[in-house]
N, C-alpha and C positions, 0 to 999 in steps of 0.2 A: 504494500500500500504506500502510495506516495505521501510526502509530507502534507500536500494540499488535501488529499483524501483523509488523512488522519485528523487534520484540523476540522474538516466538515463533520467527521464522525464524532469528534469530541464536542463540537457545537451542538450536534443533534442530541447527544446524551445529556448535555447541560440544559438544553431547552426543556426536554421531557422531565428531567428532575425538577425543574422549576415549575412545571405544571402541577406537580403534586400527585394527586390521585387522578388517573386518566383512563378513559375508555377509548380504545382504538377501533374505528370502523374497519373491520377485518374481512376482506374478500378472498384472501389466500392468493392474491396476485403478488408480484414481487414488491411493489411499493408498500402496500399495507403490511406485508410480512416483515419488511425491514423496520417499519415503524413499530410493529408489535415486538420484535426482538429488542429494539432499542428501548422501548418502554419497559420491558421485562428487566433489562439490565439497569436502567436508570431508576425505576420506581418499585421494582420487586413486587410484592403482594398488593401494592396499591394500583397496579395496572390490570386491566382486563381487556380482552379482545372480544368484540361482539360481531357476529356474522348474521347478516340478514338473509332470510330464506323466503323466496316467492317463486312463482312460475317462471320468472325470467332468469333464474339461476341455472346454469348448465349442469347437466348430470355429472356427478362426481365432485363438484366444487365444494359442497358442504363437507363431504368426507375428507377432502384434502385439507380444508380449513381445520377440521378437528385434529388431523394428524400433525399438521404444522404447529398448532397451538401447544399440543402435547410435547413436541420436540423442542419448541422454544422454552417451554416451562411457564407459560402465561395462563392465567385464568381465562376460561373461554365460556362464552354464553351465545346461544343461538336464539334468535328472535324471528317471528313471522311478521312480515310487513304486508300491507294491504293496498299497495298502489293500484292493483287491478280493480279496486272498487271505486277509483277516482275517475270520473268521466274526462277530466282534463288530461289525465295520463293516457287513457285509452284512445283518445282522438289522435294522438301521436303528431302533434305539432312540433316544430323544432325545439320548443322548450320542454319537451317531455321529461328530460332528465331532472329538470327543476322539481317537478312534482314527485318523482321517485325519491330524490334526496331529501326533499321536505318531509316526506313520510318517514324516512329512515331517521333523520335527525330529531324530528318531533318525538318519535318513539324512544329514542335514546335519552332525550331530555327527561322524559317522564320516568325513565328507569334509573336516573342518576342516584337518587337516594337509596334505592334497592341495591344497586351495584356498589354503593359506597365510593363514588368518584365525583369529581368536580368539573372535569374538563373532557370534551370530546375532541379527538384528533383523527384526521383522515390521512390518506396516503398521497395526496396531490404533490407533484413535483414541479419544478420550474418549466419543464417542457409542456405541461398541461395548459399553461397560460396562453399558448399560441394557437390552441384549437378552440372549437366551439364547445364551451363547457358551462351550460346553464346551471349545472349542479354546484358550481362554485358560488353562484349567487345564493343558493340555499344555504351553503356552508356559512357564508358571511352573515346571513340573517339569523343563524342559530349559534353564533359565536364559536364555530368549530375552528380549531387550530390546525394549521398545515405545517407541521414541524420540518418536513423535507424542504418546503419552499423557504421557510424561515432560516434554515441552515444552509441554503444555497445549493441544493442537490438537483442536478439534471437526471434524466432517466439513466444515462450511462453511469453516473455516479452511484445511483441506487443499485444497479446491477453489480457494479464493482464491489460495493460494500457487502451485498448479499453473498457474493462469491467468497470474499474474505472471511465472512462469518459462517461459511459452509452451509448456507441455506439452500436446500435442494431446488428452490424455485428461481435461482439467480438468473437462469436463462429461459425461464418460462415465457412463452409468447403472451402478449397482452390478451386478456379474455374479458372484454366488456360484456355487459348483460345481453341476453338473447334479444331483448326488445330493440337494441340498437341496430340489429340487422334488418329491421322492418322499415321500408321507405316512409319518410314523413308523409302524413296524410292518409296512409293505410292504417286502419285501426289495429291497435295492439290487442290481441286476444290470447288466452291460454293455449288455444288450439294452434295458432300460428307459431308461437314460441316453441311449443312441443315439436311441431313439424321441423322447424329449423334445427332444434337440438338433435333430433334423430338423424337428420340429413348430415349434419356435421360429424356426428359420431360414426356414421356409415363411411364417409369419406376418409376419416382418420383410420378406421380399422381395415377397410378394404384396400386402400391405396397407400397406407403408411404416411399420410400427410400429417404434419405437425402444426402448421400455420395455415389457416384458411378461413374464409367466411362464406356462408350461404346467405345471400341477401334476399329478402322477400320483397319483391316489387309489386306494383298493382297488377290485378288480374291473375293472381297466383303464379307469377313468374319467378322462378329461382335464378338468381344471378350469382354464379359461383366464382369466387376469387381464390386463386392459389398462386404461389410464387411462380414467376415466369418459367423457371427451369422444370416445373411440374406440368406445364400445360400439355406438352406433347403426349405424356403418358395417359392423359385423360381422353385423348382424341383417337386412340386406336379403336377399331370396331368393337372389340370385346369390352373394353373399358366403357366406351360410350353406351353400349347396350346395358351394362350393369347399372351405370349411373342413372340413365334416364328411366329405366325400369323401376329402380328403387324410389327415385324422387316422385315419379308419377304415382306410385303406390302410396306415398305419404300425402298426396293431395295437391302437389304442384301441377298445374296444367301445362306450363312451359318450362323448359330447362335450358339455360344458356351458360356459356363459359366466357367470362370477361377477359378479353385479350390484353387488357392493361395489366392484368395480374393482381396479386394481393396488394391492397392499400388500406392500412389501418385508418379507420375514420372516413372512409370514402363517402358514406352517406352525408357527411357534413360539407362536401364540396359544393352542393347546391346552396346551403346556407351561407358559407363563407364567400361564395361568388356573389350572392345578393348583397352582402355587406360592402363589397368593393365596387359595386355598380354606381 
């Protein structure tokens, strides 16, 4: 670890120690896992990791959160959130994430006395500020702290610290909620996110893919994003038949392969483009 990285690590631990008793919004991604590890080191038993569970959580993520929390040695709590009961969330406007995070942080606030903590912390890093992140507005409205931002961590800094701490998720691909795969304006439903979840699991198991997205566009169209080096493998007659057969069976009427390849946050290109017009 470089001296600059050590300085950031020490600052992160110092910040969290200053928070006192802290609840970490813990998704089992690399960012929140680093914050949870740092909170465990800095705050000990005064730290707790809280994982929100709803239909938008991909299969296996809850179990991974439980394993990671046990490995880190931090208290862990699982809560059920009800964003799917909010019409503003279901209509899937570009601010959908605001309503999801508002639900999460409101629930966490109500639990603070029971959890015996004072502060909520999330896993946002400096790179998150350059994307469309309405959830950050919800965080500010609920006094949620972002220790990685406060300590000056970029995404690469987070991965480097996770690697130094031997956290198994140090190279885990980003795994935003399943609802983020649904095109803005297309209603979010439990059935749609289930369909996306099963389609992505199929692609990972059948073709050995690690990083991909199955985007749900209007008219039940599946737009598949994979790294460019994996495109050819999906275009062989046998692979194409397997892929289209499975996704049609899941309820997609049309199946397309995006020739631009995998792009994290590609659904936000429409929103970001509108901001620059």
